[in-house]
C-alpha positions, 0 to 999 in steps of 0.5 A: 234413733230415726229422725221424725219426718219433718226433721229428716232433711232439715240439715241447716239446724246445725251449721259449721261455717254456715253450711250444714254439718253433714257437708263437713262429715263428707268434707272429711270422708273425702279427704281421707279417701283422697289421701289414700288415693294420692298418697298411693299414686305419688309412690307407685311409680317411684317404688317401681322404678327404685332400685333393689337396694332401696327396696324398689322393683327396679322396673323399666320406666316404660313398664312402670308408667304402663301400670300407672297409665292403666290404673289412672285410666280406669279409675275414671271408668268405674264410677260410671258403673259405681254411679249406676249401681247406687241409683238403681240398687244400693243408695249412696251411703252404702256404695260409699261404705262398700267402696271405702272398704274395697279400697281399704283392702286395696291398700292393704294389698299394695303394702304387701309390696314383696309379691307382684300378685298382691300389687295387681290385686290391690290396684284392681280393688282400688279401681273397684272401690273407687267406682263405688265411691267417687260418684256418689259422695258428690251425689249426696252433696248434690241431693242435700242442696236441692232445695238450696241451689244458692248456696251449691257453688259455696257447697261445692267449693268447700267440698273441693277444698276437702279433695285437695286437702287430702291429696296435699296431705297424702302426697306429703306424708305417704310419700315421705314415709314411703321414701324414708322409712319403708314402702310398706309403711308408705303404702300402709299409711294410705289404707289406714286413713282409708279405713278411718274415713270408711268408719267416720262416714259409717258412725255418722252417716244418720247426720244425712237424714233419708239421703242416700238410702236405697233408691225409691223406684216409684219416684220419677225425676222430672226434668224441664226441658225446652220444646226442641229438647223433647225428641227421643232418640232411644238405643236400638239393639245394634246400638247396645251391642256396639257400646258393649263391644267398644267397652270390653275391647276398650277396657281389654286394650287398657289392661293388655298394655302393661300385661303385655310389656310386663309378661311379653304376652298379649291378649290381642294375639294377632298382628296386621301387615298393612301395605295401604298406599305403601305407607306401612311395611312393619306389622301393626300390633293387634292391640294397636289395630283394636283401639283404632277400630274401637275409637273409630266405631265409638266416634261413628256412633256418636255422630250417627246418634248426634245427627238424629237430633235437631240442629240445637240439640246436635250442635251442642252436643258436637260442641261437647265432643270437640271439648272432650277431644281437647280434654284428652290432650290436656290430661295426657299432658297433665298426668305426666305429674305422676309418671314422667314429672315424678321421674324427672324429680327422682332422677334429674333434679337436684334434691339435696339442700344445705346451708341457706337453701335447707333453711329456706326450704324447711321454713316454707315447707313448715308454713305450707304444712302446718298452717293448712292443718291448723285451719282444718283442725279449727273446722274439725273443732267446729264440727266436733261442737256441733255433732259430738253428742249425736255422733260420738263415735264418728267424732272420735274416729275422726279425732284419732285420725287427725292426732295421728296426722299431726304425729306423723307431721311433727315427726316428718318436720323434726326429721328435716331440721335435723342434720346438716343437709336435707333430701327433698323426696321426689314425691314432695313436688306433687303437693304443689298442685294442690297447694296452688289449687287452694291458693288460686282457685278463689282468685280464678273464681272471682274471674268467672263471676266478673265481666272478664269471664272468658268464653268456653273455647277461650277457657279451654285454649288458655288452659292448653297454653298455660300447660304448655308453658309449664313444660316449656320450663321443664324443656328449657331446664333440661338443656344442659343434660347430656342425651341419654343420661340416666341421672342429673342434677338440674334446679328445683325451680324448673318443676315448681314452676312447671306445677304453677302453670299446669295448676293454673291450666287445670283451674281453666278447664277441670272444674268448668268441664262438667258445668258446660255439659250440664248447660248444653245437654238435655237433662235426660242425656246428661248421664250419657255425655258425662260418660263420654266426658270420663271416657275422654279423661280415661283415654287421656290418662292412658295416652299420658302413660304410654307417651310418658313411658317413651321417656327413656327412648327420646332421651336416648335418641334425642333428649329430654329437652325434645321429650317435654317439648312434645308436651309444649308444642302440641298443647299450644297448637291445640290451644290456638285451634280451639280458640280460633274455633270460638265463632263456630263453637258460639253458633253450635252452642245456640245461646249457652254461654 
């Protein structure tokens, strides 16, 4: 049944907690998608590095982290293309549905872990589906609130809670099922809930009125711009050729890293022996040479484009590039959470609890899982009351999903309470990031709204230092681990403290990054600079996988402490440098605070 024109986008007639019911449809759809993404991500490295006797593939840590880094890296690149296709051809709704369906197929393929080809196919399907899904969910939220800008901050806060709720539950339950029952069911669970999310959205999509339908090519977006933002800098044919070259070679480099490590054959078959100034006597791998050339070309192209603008636009875009540079190193360190930190939890942390320790963990684990589930279930009931009559099928699908979640949760808690000892899954520590975000985000947002709101560079610097402190705890906790040790049993406390400070660092840099781009860059160039920002995050993810993959080499030659000191000293140095650049950055930003 189609809605009358005057009712098509009157979302605020049906409210849940002061916001349109449609926002909470998006909340739960995003929750299921993040459940599947983080659930699978939590298991990937643990599964690949687990022994054959435990059902794993017994890969080297370097190979596993090469795959992990490439996967998380490309997951930040495909949304650029997915957003473009939705804007030009598909519309937001069908892009979300197509993306969810492709990701469901990807998770099914991942569950068939007995064959390498299925895993590679699954990862490809997941990054393609993510490209369709990820950018268009936020686009629907933005479009819903275009006439209610005063409510946008609250809407995105609620949506962000859906993201973190899904990540929390996915890592908790997929991780537990995968590690204790079977990898098949751990990966499969991610697919089941992605499938539920797709059907829930499909059967409830009418709630969005005409938002997200196929784009109307006759409608032109008009952006208000200052006088100094009006000059144009169109792309030349050479620009477009260089962009295509950089994109293709960069993507091949990301894919080549795991391919060359696992198969022994490289896409870049040439080597280059450099004797420049006598600095190098060993051949330089073709892949390393290729990525250096690509990064130099990309940077030169950006600088040339920036120099064509006046000092206002050029200065602000330069400020964005400097913050993007810091972002590369932030994510290269932060993404150790799914890589070397997961390995640390699996092989170097004492996860066997008995007596009072077991009792305390069980109580804490019950509270941090049941209380959020009760809150989310309360929201679910509110949504049912508003939407069940019109969208019964979508609500039934959503309800079945929640009953399944509760059943798995109760089973997990029952198993953990039984017996004299409990083994904490290695994937459990990943939930701490989402838990701390949900707990601390309101406090941090209060600071941003107060007179104590720091300048952008100060936020970036503090985020790097907080990140470094977290790794400092891991470096200190590793002091007693012998050089080259394959296993150890250090206290869980060091990982908990690391995740706490890493989350604080994330809250100082991640949510505000895109906000600063929207303030600094003219409206017509936001898409391009968002692309640059996501490329920086992708590069950080890949760099994190490469450095994390050296954990065994560094541990064997030096120690685990020195491995984690890399992620302590480099972020501290960058944090101090970016804060010292505050006066220069203020001049570049030309009044933007």
